[in-house]
C-alpha positions in Angstrom: 16.6 27.3 -12.5 13.8 26.1 -10.2 12.9 22.5 -9.7 9.8 21.0 -8.0 9.9 17.6 -6.4 6.9 15.4 -5.9 6.8 12.3 -3.8 6.1 9.1 -5.8 3.1 7.3 -4.2 1.3 4.0 -4.8 -2.0 2.4 -3.9 -3.5 -0.8 -2.4 -6.8 -2.1 -3.8 -8.9 -5.1 -3.8 -12.5 -6.4 -3.4 -14.6 -8.1 -0.8 -17.1 -10.7 -2.1 -20.5 -10.0 -0.4 -18.8 -6.9 1.1 -20.7 -3.9 -0.2 -20.6 -1.2 2.5 -17.9 -2.9 4.5 -15.4 -0.6 6.4 -11.8 -1.2 5.3 -9.0 0.0 7.5 -5.3 0.5 6.7 -2.6 0.6 9.4 1.1 0.6 9.4 3.2 3.1 7.6 0.0 5.2 7.2 -3.5 4.9 8.6 -6.7 5.4 6.7 -10.3 4.1 6.5 -12.6 3.7 3.5 -15.9 2.0 2.6 -16.3 -0.7 0.0 -18.5 0.4 -2.9 -21.7 -1.4 -4.0 -19.6 -4.0 -5.8 -17.3 -4.6 -2.8 -14.3 -2.8 -4.3 -12.0 -0.6 -2.2 -8.8 1.3 -2.6 -6.2 3.4 -0.8 -4.0 5.9 -2.7 -1.2 8.2 -2.0 0.9 5.6 -0.1 4.6 5.6 0.3 6.8 2.5 0.3 6.3 0.5 3.5 4.5 -2.2 5.4 0.7 -2.0 5.9 -2.1 -4.2 7.3 -5.5 -4.1 5.7 -8.5 -5.2 7.8 -12.3 -4.9 7.3 -15.5 -4.9 9.3 -19.2 -5.0 8.7 -21.7 -5.8 11.4 -23.2 -9.3 11.0 -20.4 -10.6 8.8 -17.1 -12.5 9.3 -14.2 -12.1 6.8 -11.7 -14.5 5.3 -8.8 -13.8 5.8 -9.2 -11.7 9.0 -6.5 -9.3 7.8 -3.8 -9.1 5.2 -0.2 -7.8 5.4 0.8 -5.8 2.3 4.3 -4.4 1.5 4.6 -1.6 -1.0 8.0 -1.5 -2.7 7.9 0.7 -5.8 4.5 -0.5 -7.2 0.8 -0.6 -6.6 -0.5 -3.6 -4.8 -3.8 -5.0 -6.3 -5.9 -8.1 -5.6 -5.9 -7.7 -1.8 -9.2 -9.5 -1.6 -11.5 -10.8 1.1 -14.6 -12.9 1.4 -17.5 -11.8 3.6 -19.9 -14.4 5.1 -23.1 -13.5 6.9 -23.2 -14.7 10.5 -26.2 -16.9 10.9 -27.9 -18.4 13.9 -30.4 -21.2 14.5 -33.4 -21.6 16.8 -34.2 -24.9 18.3 -36.2 -26.1 21.3 -38.7 -28.6 22.6 -42.3 -28.5 23.8 -43.0 -30.1 27.1 -46.4 -31.4 28.1 -47.6 -30.6 24.6 -50.5 -32.6 23.3 -50.8 -33.3 19.6 -54.2 -32.1 18.3 -55.6 -33.0 15.0 
């Protein structure tokens, strides 16, 4: 008799509001990188039980929370979500020796 063993693996998934195209990184028990789809969804698959940290990046945006710790213990972890906010700037100034013309 022959037997074949396969490792049982799990996944981490979530979404990033306003996060289409954001880079999502996984570190910890395994390392990987993926890109959020047009709807801001991402996933990592083939993960063993263990501790992981999920972080994301996209130029011109900040994210809340900055990162999330996730522990896989015999089940998929879903709903690891983030919110992306565009970084905005303002312009202000004054005019000196400026005459008002009508």
